[in-house]
N, C-alpha and C positions, 0 to 999 in steps of 0.2 A: 504494500500500500504506500502511496506517495502522499505525504501531508506537507502543507506549507506552514511556515511560521505566520502569525497574524500579519506582521509587517510585510512579509513577502506577498501574501495574498492581496493586501491593499495595493502594493506596488503593481502587481499583475493587473488588478482591476483598473487602476489608473492608466496603465499602458494600453490596455484594450480600449478603454474609453477615448484615449488620445488618438489612437490609430483609427478608430471608428469616426472620430470627428474630422479626420483628414479626408477620408474617402469611405463612403458607405460600403460596408462589407469587409473593409480592411481589418477592423478590430476582430471580427470573427476569424478571418484568415490567420491573423497573428496568433490568436488563442489556439487555433487548430495546430499551428506549428509548434507552439510551446508544449501542448499536450503530446504531440507526436515525439518531440525530443525527450520528454519525461518518460514516455512509454519505452523508448529505446534505451534510455539510461536504466530504467527499472529492469528491462529484459536482459540486458547484457551485464549489469552490475559491475562492469569493469570500467565504464566511463565515469569520469568524475574522480574526485579524491575522497577517500574514506576519512571521516572525521574521527579524531581521537576523543571528541566530546561525548559521543554517544554511539553505541554499537549499532550497526546497520544504517548509519547516516552517511550519505555521500553528498559532496558539494560539487556542483558544476560551475567552475569559475568563468567559463566563456560560453555564451549562448549565441548560437548562429542566428542572427536576425536578417541575414542575407539580403 
C-alpha cells in the first residue's frame, strides 16, 4: 500500500489543481502519471531509496514530470 504524508498529499492536490488551471484535463493527466510512477515504484520496490526512518518506506527523490 502506498500512503502519502499529509503535507505530500496537499502538495499533490495543489499541483493537480495548478496543472488543471493551465489546461483543462492536464491536472488529470498529471495525476495519472504520478499514480503510474507510484505503481511502478511499488511493483519493483527497487526504485527509490529505502528510508532508515521506517521499514518499508522508500523515497523517490526525482519525479519524471516530462
